[in-house]
C-alpha positions as CSV (number, residue, x, y, z in Angstrom):
1,M,15.4,-0.8,-60.7
2,R,17.9,-2.4,-58.4
3,A,16.8,-4.6,-55.5
4,R,17.7,-3.3,-52.1
5,H,18.1,-5.3,-49.0
6,V,18.1,-3.3,-45.8
7,A,19.8,-5.2,-43.1
8,S,19.4,-4.4,-39.5
9,I,22.4,-5.5,-37.6
10,A,22.8,-5.3,-33.8
11,I,26.1,-3.5,-32.9
12,A,28.2,-5.7,-30.7
13,A,28.4,-4.5,-27.2
14,G,31.7,-3.2,-26.0
15,L,33.2,-2.2,-29.4
16,V,36.5,-0.4,-28.9
17,F,36.3,2.8,-30.9
18,A,40.1,3.5,-30.9
19,A,42.0,3.4,-34.1
20,C,43.7,0.0,-34.5
21,G,46.2,0.7,-37.2
22,S,47.3,-1.6,-40.0
23,D,50.1,-4.0,-40.7
24,D,53.5,-2.7,-39.6
25,D,54.8,-3.0,-43.2
26,S,52.2,-0.7,-44.7
27,S,50.5,1.5,-42.1
28,S,50.0,5.1,-43.1
29,E,52.0,8.0,-41.8
30,G,49.8,10.0,-39.5
31,T,48.0,6.9,-38.1
32,T,49.1,4.7,-35.3
33,A,50.2,1.2,-36.4
34,S,48.6,-1.1,-33.9
35,E,51.0,-3.3,-32.0
36,E,48.1,-5.7,-31.5
37,T,47.4,-6.0,-35.2
38,T,51.1,-6.5,-36.0
39,A,51.3,-9.2,-33.3
40,T,48.1,-10.8,-34.7
41,T,49.6,-10.8,-38.2
42,E,52.7,-12.5,-37.0
43,A,50.7,-15.1,-35.1
44,A,48.5,-15.8,-38.1
45,T,51.5,-16.2,-40.3
46,A,53.2,-18.6,-37.9
47,T,50.2,-20.7,-37.3
48,T,49.3,-20.9,-40.9
49,A,52.9,-22.0,-41.8
50,A,52.6,-24.7,-39.1
51,G,49.3,-25.9,-40.5
52,G,47.5,-25.3,-37.2
53,E,44.6,-23.2,-36.1
54,T,44.9,-19.4,-35.7
55,E,45.3,-17.8,-32.3
56,G,41.7,-16.5,-32.6
57,G,40.4,-20.0,-31.9
58,G,39.6,-21.1,-35.4
59,D,41.2,-21.5,-38.8
60,C,39.6,-18.4,-40.3
61,V,42.1,-15.6,-41.1
62,V,40.4,-12.5,-42.6
63,G,42.7,-10.2,-44.6
64,V,41.5,-6.6,-45.0
65,S,43.0,-4.3,-47.7
66,W,42.3,-0.6,-46.8
67,N,42.6,1.8,-49.7
68,N,43.7,4.8,-47.5
69,Y,43.7,4.3,-43.8
70,Q,44.3,8.0,-43.1
71,E,40.6,8.8,-43.8
72,E,38.9,9.4,-40.4
73,R,36.1,6.8,-40.6
74,W,38.1,3.7,-41.5
75,A,40.3,3.8,-38.3
76,K,37.7,5.3,-36.0
77,W,34.6,3.3,-36.8
78,D,34.9,0.6,-39.6
79,E,38.0,-1.2,-38.5
80,P,37.1,-1.7,-34.8
81,A,33.7,-3.1,-35.7
82,L,35.1,-5.3,-38.4
83,K,37.8,-6.6,-36.2
84,A,35.5,-7.2,-33.3
85,A,33.0,-9.2,-35.4
86,I,35.8,-11.3,-36.9
87,E,37.3,-12.1,-33.4
88,A,33.8,-12.7,-32.0
89,G,33.4,-15.4,-34.7
90,G,36.7,-17.0,-33.7
91,G,38.7,-15.6,-36.6
92,T,41.9,-13.6,-36.8
93,Y,42.2,-10.1,-38.4
94,V,45.1,-9.0,-40.5
95,S,45.3,-5.8,-42.6
96,N,47.4,-3.5,-44.7
97,D,47.0,0.0,-46.3
98,A,47.3,0.8,-50.0
99,K,47.8,4.5,-49.2
100,S,45.6,5.5,-52.2
101,S,47.6,3.5,-54.7
102,A,45.8,0.9,-56.9
103,E,49.1,-0.8,-57.7
104,T,50.0,-1.1,-54.0
105,Q,46.6,-2.5,-53.3
106,A,47.1,-5.4,-55.7
107,S,50.4,-6.3,-54.1
108,N,48.8,-5.9,-50.6
109,M,46.2,-8.4,-51.5
110,E,48.9,-10.9,-52.4
111,N,50.6,-10.1,-49.2
112,L,47.5,-10.9,-47.2
113,I,47.1,-14.2,-48.9
114,S,50.8,-15.0,-48.1
115,Q,49.9,-14.4,-44.5
116,G,47.3,-17.1,-44.6
117,A,44.1,-15.1,-45.3
118,N,41.2,-17.4,-46.1
119,V,38.9,-14.5,-47.0
120,L,39.7,-11.0,-48.3
121,V,37.8,-7.8,-47.5
122,V,38.7,-5.1,-50.0
123,L,38.0,-1.4,-49.8
124,A,38.9,-0.7,-53.4
125,Q,41.0,2.3,-54.3
126,D,40.0,1.8,-58.0
127,G,37.1,-0.6,-58.5
128,T,38.3,-1.5,-62.1
129,A,42.0,-1.7,-61.5
130,V,41.6,-4.1,-58.6
131,I,39.6,-6.7,-60.7
132,P,42.6,-8.8,-61.8
133,A,43.8,-9.2,-58.2
134,V,40.3,-10.1,-57.1
135,Q,39.9,-12.7,-59.8
136,D,43.3,-14.2,-58.9
137,S,42.2,-14.4,-55.3
138,I,39.0,-16.1,-56.1
139,A,40.8,-18.5,-58.5
140,Q,42.9,-19.6,-55.5
141,G,39.7,-20.4,-53.6
142,I,39.8,-17.2,-51.5
143,P,36.4,-15.4,-51.5
144,V,36.4,-11.6,-51.7
145,I,34.1,-9.1,-50.0
146,A,33.8,-5.7,-51.8
147,Y,33.6,-3.4,-48.8
148,D,31.6,-0.2,-49.2
149,R,32.8,0.3,-52.8
150,L,31.7,-1.7,-55.9
151,I,34.0,-4.2,-57.6
152,E,32.4,-5.3,-60.9
153,D,32.9,-9.0,-60.5
154,P,30.0,-11.4,-60.2
155,D,31.8,-13.7,-57.7
156,V,32.4,-11.1,-55.0
157,L,30.1,-10.3,-52.1
158,Y,29.2,-6.6,-52.1
159,I,28.5,-5.0,-48.7
160,T,27.7,-1.3,-48.6
161,F,25.2,1.3,-47.7
162,D,22.5,2.2,-50.3
163,N,24.6,4.9,-52.0
164,Q,21.9,5.9,-54.4
165,L,19.7,6.5,-51.5
166,V,22.4,8.6,-49.9
167,G,22.5,10.8,-53.0
168,E,18.7,11.2,-52.8
169,M,18.9,12.2,-49.2
170,Q,21.6,14.7,-49.8
171,A,19.7,16.3,-52.7
172,Q,16.4,16.3,-51.0
173,A,17.7,18.1,-47.9
174,L,19.1,20.8,-50.1
175,F,16.1,20.9,-52.5
176,D,13.8,21.4,-49.5
177,I,15.6,24.6,-48.7
178,Q,16.5,25.9,-52.2
179,P,14.6,24.3,-55.0
180,S,15.9,26.7,-57.6
181,G,18.9,28.8,-58.6
182,N,22.5,27.9,-59.4
183,W,23.8,24.6,-58.0
184,V,27.2,23.1,-58.1
185,I,28.0,19.4,-57.7
186,I,31.3,18.2,-56.3
187,K,31.5,14.5,-56.8
188,G,34.0,11.9,-55.4
189,N,36.7,9.9,-57.2
190,S,35.8,9.0,-60.7
191,A,37.3,5.5,-60.2
192,D,34.8,4.9,-57.4
193,A,31.4,3.8,-58.5
194,N,29.9,5.3,-55.4
195,A,30.4,8.8,-56.9
196,D,28.1,7.8,-59.8
197,F,25.6,6.1,-57.5
198,L,25.3,9.2,-55.4
199,R,24.9,11.4,-58.6
200,A,22.1,9.0,-59.8
201,G,20.3,9.4,-56.5
202,A,20.5,13.2,-56.7
203,E,19.2,13.2,-60.2
204,K,16.0,11.5,-58.9
205,V,15.4,14.6,-56.8
206,I,16.6,17.5,-59.0
207,G,16.3,16.1,-62.5
208,D,12.8,17.5,-63.3
209,A,13.8,20.9,-61.8
210,V,17.0,21.0,-64.0
211,A,14.9,20.0,-67.1
212,A,12.4,22.8,-66.3
213,G,15.2,25.4,-65.9
214,D,14.4,26.0,-62.3
215,I,17.9,24.7,-61.3
216,T,21.0,25.5,-63.3
217,I,24.0,23.4,-62.7
218,V,26.8,25.9,-63.1
219,G,29.6,23.5,-62.1
220,E,30.1,19.8,-61.7
221,D,33.2,17.8,-61.4
222,Y,34.8,14.7,-59.9
223,T,37.4,14.9,-57.1
224,D,40.6,12.8,-57.1
225,N,40.7,10.5,-54.0
226,W,37.7,12.4,-52.5
227,D,40.4,14.9,-51.4
228,P,39.2,17.9,-49.3
229,A,41.9,20.2,-50.7
230,N,41.0,19.3,-54.3
231,A,37.3,19.9,-53.4
232,Q,38.2,23.3,-52.0
233,T,40.1,24.3,-55.2
234,T,37.1,23.1,-57.3
235,M,34.7,25.2,-55.2
236,E,36.9,28.2,-55.5
237,Q,36.9,27.8,-59.3
238,F,33.2,27.4,-59.4
239,L,32.7,30.6,-57.3
240,T,35.0,32.5,-59.5
241,A,33.3,31.4,-62.7
242,A,29.9,32.2,-61.3
243,D,30.9,35.5,-59.7
244,N,29.8,34.0,-56.4
245,D,26.3,33.6,-57.7
246,I,25.8,30.0,-56.3
247,Q,22.8,29.1,-54.2
248,V,23.6,25.4,-53.4
249,A,26.6,23.1,-53.2
250,L,25.8,19.4,-53.5
251,V,29.0,17.8,-52.1
252,Q,29.2,14.1,-51.9
253,N,31.1,13.5,-48.6
254,D,32.0,15.3,-45.4
255,G,35.7,15.7,-46.1
256,M,35.0,17.5,-49.4
257,A,32.2,19.4,-47.7
258,G,34.8,20.8,-45.3
259,G,36.9,22.0,-48.3
260,A,33.9,23.5,-50.0
261,I,32.8,25.3,-46.9
262,A,36.3,26.7,-46.5
263,A,36.0,28.2,-50.0
264,L,32.6,29.6,-49.2
265,E,33.9,31.1,-45.9
266,A,36.6,33.0,-47.7
267,Q,33.9,34.7,-49.7
268,G,31.7,35.4,-46.7
269,L,29.1,32.8,-47.9
270,A,29.5,30.0,-45.3
271,G,26.1,29.3,-43.7
272,Q,24.3,31.1,-46.6
273,V,24.9,28.4,-49.2
274,P,23.4,25.0,-48.3
275,V,26.0,22.3,-48.4
276,S,25.6,18.5,-48.2
277,G,27.9,15.7,-47.0
278,Q,28.0,12.1,-45.8
279,D,29.8,9.8,-43.4
280,G,29.1,11.4,-40.0
281,D,32.6,12.9,-39.5
282,L,32.7,14.6,-36.2
283,A,33.8,17.9,-37.7
284,A,30.9,17.7,-40.2
285,L,28.3,17.0,-37.5
286,N,29.7,20.1,-35.6
287,R,29.2,22.1,-38.8
288,V,25.6,20.9,-39.0
289,A,25.1,22.2,-35.5
290,L,26.9,25.5,-36.4
291,G,24.8,25.9,-39.5
292,T,27.5,25.8,-42.2
293,Q,26.6,22.3,-43.4
294,T,23.0,21.6,-44.1
295,V,22.9,17.8,-44.0
296,D,25.3,14.9,-43.2
297,V,23.9,11.6,-44.4
298,W,25.0,9.3,-41.6
299,K,26.1,5.8,-42.4
300,D,26.8,4.0,-39.1
301,A,30.1,2.5,-40.1
302,R,29.9,0.2,-37.1
303,E,27.0,-1.6,-38.7
304,L,28.9,-2.0,-42.0
305,G,32.0,-3.3,-40.3
306,T,30.0,-5.8,-38.2
307,A,28.1,-7.0,-41.3
308,A,31.4,-7.5,-43.2
309,G,33.1,-9.3,-40.3
310,E,30.2,-11.6,-39.8
311,A,30.0,-12.3,-43.6
312,A,33.8,-13.0,-43.6
313,I,33.4,-15.6,-40.9
314,A,30.5,-17.2,-42.8
315,L,32.6,-17.4,-46.0
316,C,35.4,-19.2,-44.1
317,G,32.9,-22.0,-43.5
318,N,31.2,-21.8,-46.9
319,P,32.9,-19.8,-49.7
320,D,29.6,-19.5,-51.6
321,V,28.8,-15.8,-51.6
322,T,25.2,-16.5,-52.5
323,A,24.7,-18.4,-49.3
324,V,25.6,-15.5,-46.9
325,S,22.7,-14.6,-44.7
326,G,20.9,-11.4,-45.7
327,A,22.4,-11.2,-49.2
328,S,20.2,-10.6,-52.3
329,A,20.9,-10.2,-56.0
330,F,21.9,-6.8,-57.3
331,E,22.4,-5.9,-60.9
332,T,25.4,-3.6,-61.3
333,P,25.8,-0.8,-63.8
334,G,28.2,-3.1,-65.7
335,G,25.5,-5.8,-66.0
336,N,26.9,-8.2,-63.4
337,E,24.6,-9.8,-60.8
338,L,26.3,-9.6,-57.4
339,S,25.2,-11.1,-54.1
340,S,24.9,-7.9,-52.0
341,I,23.9,-6.6,-48.6
342,F,22.7,-2.9,-48.5
343,L,22.3,-1.0,-45.3
344,E,20.1,2.1,-44.9
345,P,21.6,5.5,-44.1
346,I,20.0,8.3,-42.0
347,P,20.1,12.0,-43.0
348,I,21.2,14.2,-40.1
349,T,20.2,17.9,-40.0
350,K,20.1,20.4,-37.2
351,D,16.6,19.0,-36.3
352,N,17.7,15.4,-35.4
353,L,21.2,15.7,-34.1
354,D,20.0,13.8,-31.0
355,V,20.2,10.6,-33.2
356,V,24.0,10.6,-33.3
357,I,24.3,11.6,-29.7
358,D,22.0,8.8,-28.6
359,A,23.9,6.4,-30.7
360,E,27.1,7.5,-28.9
361,W,28.7,8.4,-32.2
362,I,29.6,11.9,-30.9
363,T,29.5,13.6,-27.5
364,V,27.5,16.7,-26.8
365,D,30.7,18.6,-26.2
366,E,32.1,17.6,-29.6
367,L,28.9,18.3,-31.4
368,C,28.2,21.7,-29.8
369,A,31.7,23.1,-29.8
370,G,31.4,26.8,-30.7
371,V,27.6,26.5,-31.1
372,E,25.5,29.2,-29.4
373,S,23.6,27.6,-26.5
374,G,20.0,26.9,-27.4
375,S,20.4,27.6,-31.1
376,V,19.8,23.9,-31.9
377,A,17.9,21.5,-29.7
378,A,20.9,19.2,-29.2
379,C,23.0,22.0,-27.8
380,P,21.4,23.2,-24.5
């Protein structure tokens, strides 16, 4: 049984929740490349070359390698919190975007080091493929934070939400409504350990019912890059194979849930088949209010970004990942022991939508768009 440390982190006041973009050389099409980030990168490069302190007021440059900056949560929630925490600690933020390419991510990490990064925060596209680049960085004395996704290296600091618990919460919300019948499971990217953590959590809830024959899993598959279009295709195939006789769709994140629900809607089944998700995407929370998505396990990405930013600043002062405040030992599926910080998620259903409104994660207008007034408590 893995040890879990649940960290409660105060969200810094005045976080700017606008997308801040990535480095000018590698920002994704469809996102706005932040002029501020580009300017900061140039300043960090110049000051590092001069051997002086960074513009942020210290000598800590934190390089962040995003796997795919086009995904909603990274730009909207994670990056602003991460950047704010780094700057609050006197450091400088630089970043780039791998655009879903493991090969690009490896070269991006080298690029961040060349810009003077003292610490790397890596959201891995492929947790295995990135290991050589991670080991090379650590060999150069540059500590690495595995952000949100596991990297199987004992020398990294792993900061994430408790993904096995997310899987339990997803499955429990669905099981409470439909504890029998035909289920399908649409998992995330096979190269991302989170997909298997989520599946292991779900198994804790449904395993006995599957063994007893109460639940029959009529379709289960991974989804390349957690892509909603791929998930929609998979759901369409599951529906066809089962002649639409599907009672539950356990889907591992919100983007894919949107794809699955589109497939259900085409068959007149949206709102009849319980569907799960995670991340707190605004469209998904609206679907919860509308009744087409049953549960959205909310991981307040502002907390994750803040935790990683604060840890990065600490590692600039002391590169020993075991010394970071709040970290505890976690044994990985690969048998490595990593210093880790786990945050606790919250399952959001139609009964507690006020939680995300009160947290200013979503406005009432966004949440309740198209929702019949009074059909859920959060939509007067």
